[in-house]
C-alpha positions as CSV (number, residue, x, y, z in Angstrom):
1,M,-48.5,-8.5,-180.6
2,I,-49.9,-10.7,-183.7
3,I,-52.6,-13.2,-183.2
4,L,-52.7,-15.8,-185.8
5,S,-56.3,-16.5,-185.0
6,N,-58.1,-19.8,-184.8
7,V,-55.8,-22.2,-186.8
8,Q,-57.7,-24.6,-188.7
9,K,-54.6,-27.0,-188.3
10,L,-51.8,-26.5,-186.8
11,Y,-48.7,-29.0,-186.9
12,D,-46.5,-28.0,-184.2
13,G,-42.8,-29.7,-185.3
14,T,-42.4,-31.2,-181.8
15,S,-43.2,-35.1,-183.3
16,A,-44.0,-37.4,-185.8
17,T,-47.1,-38.2,-183.9
18,P,-50.5,-37.3,-184.1
19,E,-50.2,-35.3,-180.9
20,A,-48.2,-32.9,-182.9
21,I,-51.3,-31.7,-184.7
22,Q,-53.9,-29.6,-183.1
23,E,-56.9,-27.6,-184.2
24,R,-58.6,-24.0,-183.9
25,M,-55.3,-22.7,-182.0
26,D,-54.4,-19.0,-181.5
27,V,-50.5,-18.9,-181.6
28,W,-49.1,-15.5,-180.7
29,V,-46.3,-13.5,-181.9
30,D,-44.7,-10.8,-180.2
31,G,-42.0,-9.2,-182.3
32,A,-39.6,-11.7,-183.7
33,M,-40.7,-14.5,-180.7
34,I,-43.8,-16.7,-180.4
35,K,-45.2,-15.8,-176.8
36,A,-47.9,-18.4,-176.3
37,V,-49.6,-21.3,-178.4
38,H,-53.7,-21.6,-176.9
39,P,-56.8,-22.9,-177.9
40,H,-58.7,-20.5,-179.9
41,N,-60.5,-17.8,-177.6
42,P,-61.9,-15.0,-179.5
43,T,-61.9,-12.1,-176.5
44,H,-58.3,-12.7,-174.9
45,P,-56.7,-10.6,-175.3
46,Q,-57.7,-7.5,-176.0
47,G,-56.4,-4.0,-176.7
48,S,-55.2,-1.9,-179.5
49,E,-51.7,-2.7,-179.5
50,V,-53.2,-6.5,-180.8
51,Q,-53.6,-7.5,-184.3
52,R,-55.9,-10.7,-185.0
53,V,-55.0,-11.9,-188.2
54,D,-58.0,-14.8,-189.5
55,C,-56.5,-18.0,-189.7
56,S,-59.9,-20.1,-189.8
57,S,-59.4,-21.0,-193.1
58,Y,-55.4,-22.2,-193.1
59,T,-52.7,-24.9,-192.1
60,V,-49.8,-23.1,-190.2
61,T,-46.6,-25.0,-190.2
62,P,-43.2,-24.3,-188.9
63,G,-40.5,-22.6,-190.8
64,L,-38.9,-25.4,-193.3
65,I,-35.0,-26.6,-192.0
66,D,-33.3,-27.6,-195.5
67,C,-30.5,-29.4,-194.2
68,H,-28.9,-30.1,-197.4
69,G,-28.5,-26.6,-199.6
70,H,-26.3,-25.3,-201.8
71,V,-27.0,-21.3,-202.5
72,T,-24.1,-20.6,-204.6
73,L,-25.0,-23.2,-206.9
74,W,-27.1,-22.4,-210.1
75,G,-27.1,-25.8,-212.0
76,V,-23.9,-28.0,-213.0
77,G,-23.4,-27.2,-216.7
78,K,-20.4,-25.4,-217.6
79,E,-22.1,-22.2,-218.3
80,N,-23.8,-22.3,-214.5
81,L,-20.6,-23.2,-213.6
82,D,-19.0,-20.2,-215.1
83,R,-21.6,-17.9,-213.7
84,M,-21.1,-18.7,-210.7
85,N,-17.2,-18.1,-210.5
86,S,-17.6,-14.7,-212.3
87,P,-18.3,-11.5,-210.8
88,E,-22.0,-12.0,-211.2
89,A,-21.8,-15.0,-208.7
90,P,-23.2,-12.8,-205.7
91,F,-26.1,-11.6,-207.5
92,W,-27.0,-15.3,-208.4
93,A,-26.5,-16.0,-204.8
94,E,-28.3,-13.6,-203.6
95,R,-31.8,-14.5,-206.1
96,I,-31.0,-18.1,-204.6
97,L,-31.6,-16.6,-201.0
98,Y,-35.0,-14.6,-201.7
99,R,-36.3,-18.0,-203.7
100,T,-35.4,-20.1,-200.9
101,L,-36.8,-18.4,-198.2
102,V,-40.2,-16.7,-199.7
103,D,-41.3,-19.3,-202.6
104,G,-39.5,-22.5,-200.8
105,G,-40.4,-21.5,-197.4
106,V,-37.2,-22.6,-195.7
107,T,-36.4,-20.3,-192.6
108,T,-33.1,-21.7,-191.9
109,L,-30.7,-23.3,-194.4
110,R,-27.7,-25.7,-194.0
111,D,-25.7,-25.2,-196.8
112,V,-23.5,-28.1,-197.3
113,G,-20.9,-26.4,-200.0
114,G,-20.0,-22.9,-201.6
115,A,-21.4,-20.5,-199.1
116,T,-19.2,-18.5,-197.3
117,Q,-19.0,-16.6,-193.9
118,V,-19.8,-13.5,-195.9
119,L,-23.4,-14.5,-196.9
120,K,-24.4,-15.7,-193.6
121,R,-23.4,-12.1,-191.4
122,L,-25.2,-10.3,-194.8
123,V,-28.6,-12.3,-193.9
124,E,-28.0,-11.8,-190.3
125,Q,-27.5,-8.1,-190.9
126,G,-30.7,-8.0,-193.1
127,V,-28.6,-6.8,-196.1
128,L,-29.8,-9.8,-197.9
129,L,-33.1,-11.6,-197.3
130,G,-32.6,-15.2,-197.2
131,P,-32.9,-18.4,-194.8
132,R,-30.3,-18.0,-191.6
133,L,-27.6,-20.2,-192.7
134,Q,-25.3,-22.7,-191.4
135,L,-22.1,-23.2,-193.2
136,A,-19.7,-25.8,-194.1
137,I,-18.0,-24.0,-196.9
138,C,-16.3,-26.2,-198.8
139,M,-17.3,-29.9,-199.8
140,L,-14.2,-32.3,-199.2
141,S,-12.9,-34.6,-201.5
142,T,-9.9,-36.3,-202.9
143,T,-7.8,-35.6,-206.2
144,G,-10.2,-36.4,-208.9
145,G,-13.1,-37.4,-206.6
146,H,-16.7,-35.7,-206.2
147,A,-15.5,-32.2,-205.9
148,D,-12.8,-32.3,-208.4
149,F,-14.8,-30.3,-211.6
150,R,-12.0,-30.3,-213.5
151,G,-13.2,-32.7,-216.1
152,P,-10.9,-35.8,-218.4
153,D,-9.2,-32.9,-220.2
154,R,-7.7,-31.4,-217.3
155,C,-4.2,-30.0,-217.0
156,C,-2.0,-30.0,-214.1
157,G,-2.4,-26.4,-213.3
158,E,-6.3,-26.1,-213.7
159,L,-8.7,-25.1,-210.5
160,S,-12.1,-27.5,-209.8
161,R,-14.7,-25.5,-211.2
162,L,-16.9,-26.5,-208.1
163,W,-16.5,-24.0,-205.4
164,P,-12.8,-23.3,-206.1
165,A,-10.7,-21.6,-203.4
166,G,-11.2,-17.7,-202.9
167,P,-11.5,-15.4,-200.1
168,G,-13.1,-17.2,-196.9
169,R,-13.1,-20.3,-199.0
170,P,-9.9,-22.8,-199.0
171,S,-9.6,-25.2,-201.6
172,S,-12.2,-28.7,-201.5
173,I,-9.3,-30.5,-203.1
174,V,-7.0,-32.2,-200.2
175,D,-5.3,-35.4,-200.0
176,G,-3.4,-37.3,-197.0
177,P,-4.4,-37.2,-193.5
178,W,-2.1,-34.1,-192.5
179,E,-3.6,-32.1,-194.9
180,C,-6.9,-33.1,-194.2
181,R,-6.4,-31.8,-190.7
182,K,-5.2,-28.6,-191.9
183,R,-7.9,-28.0,-194.2
184,V,-10.3,-28.9,-191.3
185,R,-8.6,-26.2,-189.4
186,E,-9.1,-24.0,-192.2
187,I,-12.4,-24.6,-192.7
188,A,-13.0,-23.8,-188.4
189,A,-10.9,-20.3,-189.1
190,C,-13.2,-19.0,-191.9
191,G,-16.2,-19.7,-189.9
192,G,-17.7,-22.9,-190.7
193,D,-20.5,-24.8,-188.5
194,L,-19.3,-28.2,-189.7
195,V,-17.4,-30.1,-192.2
196,K,-18.8,-32.1,-195.4
197,I,-16.6,-34.8,-196.6
198,C,-17.5,-37.2,-199.7
199,A,-17.3,-40.8,-198.6
200,S,-17.6,-41.9,-201.9
201,P,-17.7,-40.5,-205.5
202,G,-20.8,-38.4,-206.7
203,V,-23.7,-38.7,-209.1
204,I,-22.8,-35.5,-211.6
205,S,-19.2,-35.4,-210.9
206,P,-17.2,-35.9,-214.2
207,T,-14.9,-38.8,-213.9
208,D,-15.7,-40.7,-210.8
209,H,-17.5,-44.4,-210.7
210,L,-20.4,-44.6,-207.9
211,E,-18.4,-47.9,-206.6
212,H,-15.0,-46.3,-206.4
213,R,-13.7,-45.1,-203.3
214,D,-12.8,-41.0,-202.5
215,F,-11.0,-40.6,-198.8
216,S,-9.5,-43.4,-197.3
217,L,-10.2,-44.6,-193.8
218,E,-7.3,-42.6,-192.5
219,E,-8.3,-39.5,-194.2
220,M,-11.4,-39.7,-193.1
221,E,-10.9,-40.2,-189.3
222,A,-8.2,-37.3,-189.4
223,I,-10.9,-35.3,-190.7
224,C,-13.3,-36.6,-188.1
225,D,-11.1,-36.2,-185.5
226,E,-10.0,-33.0,-186.3
227,A,-13.6,-31.9,-186.5
228,A,-14.9,-33.0,-183.1
229,G,-11.7,-30.9,-181.4
230,R,-13.0,-28.0,-182.9
231,G,-16.5,-28.3,-181.8
232,M,-18.1,-29.2,-185.2
233,Y,-19.3,-32.3,-186.7
234,V,-18.8,-34.1,-190.1
235,A,-21.8,-35.0,-192.8
236,A,-20.8,-37.0,-195.3
237,H,-22.1,-37.2,-199.2
238,A,-22.3,-41.3,-199.5
239,H,-24.1,-43.3,-202.2
240,S,-22.3,-46.4,-202.4
241,Q,-22.5,-49.0,-199.4
242,S,-18.4,-48.7,-199.1
243,G,-18.4,-45.1,-198.8
244,I,-21.4,-45.6,-196.1
245,R,-19.6,-48.1,-194.0
246,L,-17.0,-46.0,-194.4
247,A,-18.6,-42.9,-193.2
248,I,-19.9,-44.6,-190.2
249,E,-16.8,-46.3,-189.3
250,S,-14.7,-42.8,-189.4
251,G,-17.3,-41.1,-187.1
252,V,-19.4,-39.0,-189.3
253,K,-22.4,-38.3,-187.7
254,D,-24.9,-37.3,-190.7
255,I,-25.0,-39.6,-193.5
256,Q,-26.3,-37.9,-197.0
257,H,-28.0,-39.5,-200.1
258,I,-27.8,-43.1,-198.9
259,S,-28.3,-44.3,-202.4
260,F,-27.8,-48.0,-201.6
261,M,-28.2,-48.5,-197.8
262,N,-29.3,-51.7,-196.9
263,E,-30.5,-53.1,-193.8
264,E,-27.3,-54.0,-192.4
265,L,-25.7,-50.6,-193.1
266,A,-28.7,-48.9,-191.6
267,E,-28.9,-51.0,-188.4
268,L,-25.1,-50.3,-188.1
269,A,-25.7,-46.7,-188.0
270,Y,-28.2,-46.8,-186.0
271,A,-26.1,-48.1,-183.3
272,K,-23.4,-45.4,-183.8
273,G,-25.9,-42.8,-183.7
274,C,-25.9,-41.2,-186.9
275,T,-29.0,-39.4,-189.0
276,V,-29.1,-39.4,-192.3
277,T,-30.4,-37.1,-195.1
278,P,-31.4,-38.8,-198.2
279,T,-31.9,-36.0,-200.6
280,S,-34.8,-38.1,-202.1
281,W,-36.3,-35.2,-204.5
282,V,-32.7,-34.3,-206.7
283,G,-32.4,-38.4,-207.4
284,Q,-36.2,-37.7,-209.7
285,R,-35.4,-34.8,-211.1
286,L,-31.7,-35.4,-212.5
287,L,-33.7,-38.4,-214.1
288,Q,-35.9,-36.0,-215.4
289,A,-33.5,-33.7,-216.6
290,G,-32.0,-35.6,-219.4
291,E,-29.4,-33.1,-219.9
292,F,-26.3,-35.1,-219.0
293,N,-23.5,-37.8,-220.9
294,E,-23.9,-41.2,-221.3
295,F,-21.5,-41.1,-217.9
296,I,-23.6,-39.4,-215.5
297,T,-26.6,-40.6,-217.0
298,S,-25.9,-44.5,-216.0
299,K,-25.4,-43.2,-212.6
300,V,-28.3,-41.1,-212.4
301,Q,-30.2,-44.4,-213.2
302,A,-28.4,-46.2,-211.1
303,V,-29.1,-44.5,-207.9
304,S,-32.8,-44.0,-209.1
305,E,-33.7,-47.6,-208.7
306,S,-31.9,-48.4,-205.7
307,H,-32.7,-45.0,-203.6
308,A,-36.5,-45.8,-202.5
309,R,-35.5,-49.2,-201.2
310,A,-32.5,-47.4,-199.0
311,V,-35.0,-44.8,-197.9
312,K,-37.6,-47.6,-196.7
313,A,-34.2,-49.6,-194.9
314,A,-33.4,-46.2,-193.4
315,Y,-36.7,-45.5,-191.8
316,A,-37.2,-49.1,-190.7
317,S,-34.2,-49.1,-189.0
318,G,-35.6,-46.0,-186.9
319,L,-32.8,-43.4,-188.2
320,K,-33.6,-40.3,-187.9
321,L,-34.2,-38.9,-191.3
322,L,-33.4,-35.0,-191.8
323,A,-35.1,-33.3,-195.6
324,G,-32.8,-31.8,-197.7
325,T,-33.1,-30.5,-201.2
326,D,-29.7,-30.6,-202.4
327,P,-30.9,-28.4,-205.5
328,V,-28.3,-28.8,-208.1
329,L,-30.6,-27.7,-210.9
330,S,-31.7,-24.0,-211.5
331,N,-35.5,-24.8,-211.2
332,M,-35.1,-26.8,-208.0
333,H,-34.4,-23.5,-205.8
334,G,-37.5,-22.2,-204.4
335,R,-39.4,-25.4,-204.7
336,N,-37.6,-27.0,-201.7
337,Y,-40.8,-28.4,-200.0
338,M,-40.6,-30.9,-202.8
339,E,-38.3,-33.3,-200.6
340,I,-40.9,-33.8,-198.0
341,V,-43.4,-34.9,-201.3
342,A,-40.1,-37.2,-202.4
343,L,-39.8,-38.9,-199.1
344,I,-43.1,-39.4,-198.6
345,Q,-43.2,-41.0,-202.0
346,E,-40.4,-43.4,-201.1
347,G,-42.4,-44.8,-198.2
348,V,-41.8,-42.2,-195.1
349,P,-44.7,-41.0,-193.5
350,P,-45.9,-37.5,-194.1
351,L,-45.7,-36.7,-190.3
352,A,-42.0,-38.1,-189.9
353,A,-41.0,-36.3,-193.2
354,W,-42.3,-33.0,-191.9
355,F,-40.4,-33.6,-188.5
356,G,-37.5,-34.2,-190.8
357,A,-38.1,-30.7,-191.9
358,T,-38.6,-28.9,-188.7
359,G,-38.4,-30.0,-185.2
360,L,-36.2,-32.9,-185.9
361,A,-34.0,-30.9,-188.2
362,A,-33.5,-28.1,-185.5
363,E,-32.4,-30.5,-182.7
364,Q,-29.9,-32.6,-184.8
365,L,-28.2,-29.1,-186.1
366,G,-28.3,-27.9,-182.7
367,L,-30.8,-25.0,-182.9
368,T,-32.8,-24.5,-179.9
369,D,-34.5,-21.4,-180.8
370,T,-36.7,-22.7,-184.1
371,G,-38.2,-25.5,-185.8
372,T,-41.2,-25.8,-183.7
373,V,-44.2,-23.6,-182.9
374,I,-44.4,-23.7,-179.3
375,E,-43.9,-20.7,-176.5
376,G,-40.6,-18.8,-176.3
377,R,-39.0,-20.1,-180.4
378,R,-38.7,-17.9,-183.3
379,A,-41.7,-16.8,-184.5
380,D,-40.7,-19.1,-188.0
381,L,-44.0,-20.1,-189.7
382,L,-45.6,-21.3,-192.4
383,V,-49.0,-20.2,-193.5
384,C,-51.3,-22.5,-196.5
385,Q,-54.6,-22.5,-197.2
386,A,-54.6,-25.9,-198.0
387,D,-54.1,-29.2,-195.8
388,V,-50.3,-29.3,-196.5
389,V,-49.4,-31.6,-193.5
390,Q,-51.4,-34.4,-195.4
391,D,-50.1,-33.6,-198.5
392,P,-47.7,-31.4,-198.9
393,S,-47.5,-31.4,-202.9
394,R,-50.0,-28.5,-202.8
395,L,-47.5,-26.3,-201.7
396,D,-46.3,-26.3,-205.4
397,S,-50.0,-25.6,-206.5
398,G,-50.2,-22.3,-204.5
399,A,-50.9,-23.2,-201.3
400,L,-48.1,-21.4,-199.5
401,V,-50.0,-17.9,-198.6
402,E,-47.3,-16.5,-196.0
403,V,-43.7,-17.1,-194.9
404,L,-42.8,-15.5,-191.4
405,K,-39.1,-15.5,-190.2
406,D,-38.6,-13.7,-187.0
407,G,-42.0,-12.4,-187.4
408,W,-41.8,-10.8,-190.4
409,G,-43.9,-11.6,-193.1
410,Y,-41.9,-12.2,-196.9
411,R,-45.0,-12.7,-199.2
412,N,-47.4,-10.0,-198.4
413,G,-50.0,-12.7,-198.6
414,L,-51.8,-11.9,-195.0
415,S,-53.5,-8.4,-194.0
416,G,-52.0,-7.6,-190.3
417,I,-48.6,-9.2,-190.6
418,P,-45.7,-6.8,-190.8
419,Q,-44.0,-7.1,-194.2
420,Q,-40.2,-7.1,-194.4
421,S,-38.6,-6.3,-198.1
422,Y,-35.3,-5.1,-199.7
423,G,-35.6,-1.3,-199.0
424,K,-36.7,-2.1,-195.3
425,A,-34.4,-4.4,-194.7
426,M,-31.5,-2.5,-195.7
427,N,-33.2,0.8,-194.0
428,Q,-32.3,-1.5,-190.7
429,A,-29.4,-2.8,-191.7
430,L,-27.9,1.0,-192.4
431,H,-29.6,2.2,-189.1
432,A,-27.8,-1.0,-187.1
433,S,-24.4,-0.1,-188.3
């Protein structure tokens, strides 16, 4: 039994209200699970099997749940895409997974394009160290749409360089309602947990314009209907107002990016029971990157100018806001907590931003065993040496001391926490097999 003793400040992830914050608490960790959460008691329990870890100067939160990840994407330039389509790709994915967990504090990740069931299984088996995964496998769009990275000099036989079809992953490019239904069936057969579609063009895709259309309503309705029939929901990339409206009308559950959402669309999404994943940080990073051509740069600027207004409209309407990083640049991996910072900068209260990265995210992703620091949940925890709940930017300045996933520590930051390592994980995986 490990007891995180006398935690200075505990955010338990159960809500976006002050009631979710407690002080001077003991968190009992028994193996992979949280056994109890009590006000601090320095004498109970006793016994040689009890290991107390002094947390009197630390803040503890749930491990983060990132609702928009890409663990097979190390940048979007030609060299990056070529690398991720080469025999080196699994090693880069391993590096991303490790950074996301150990540096980014993410214990669960929804990968909305790229990762296959193989990566998910290897993480579950302990062969790879990383967050547990939910998978979309593909990011579906039409020919010439957001997932079609062939460029303007394409030839008819060239495949898109963004997650091309391969073992465990069908093509992301699909046209027509019946082919869309077939693609959803293939994603389900490959072990997908959800379906990701493009309801509008994208920012960094090479040829499409933000105000244009990607899928038609008939295609998107077919995708949503087919997904529902297989127990999956649909998340939609949607920047433009027309794309957001199309997503809402076709039955999409989660609307991502929301760059041009206004009050009317926010109210409509709320009435339909949608959630939103704004991906605020990626817009800031793309604006700073300065590595794109004039066409893409103009799209980045347009999105950046409107995004904060869209987030304010979404929050004011009562929509459930989830945190998602969308790390399309290599230096974003392992800094996933910056999405919380960016949401706050765009007008979301700190506790609401944290809730969207913990308990609310777990609820909306159908996870009943993580996201909150309460009895019976997985011991997925962050231990920090500053009040990161009030100021999450401190995580980017070394405040993250330890990351626990299923009761194992990964940063060797606290004496008394059992540590997981590659050697130990591999031995356990080999023994289990």
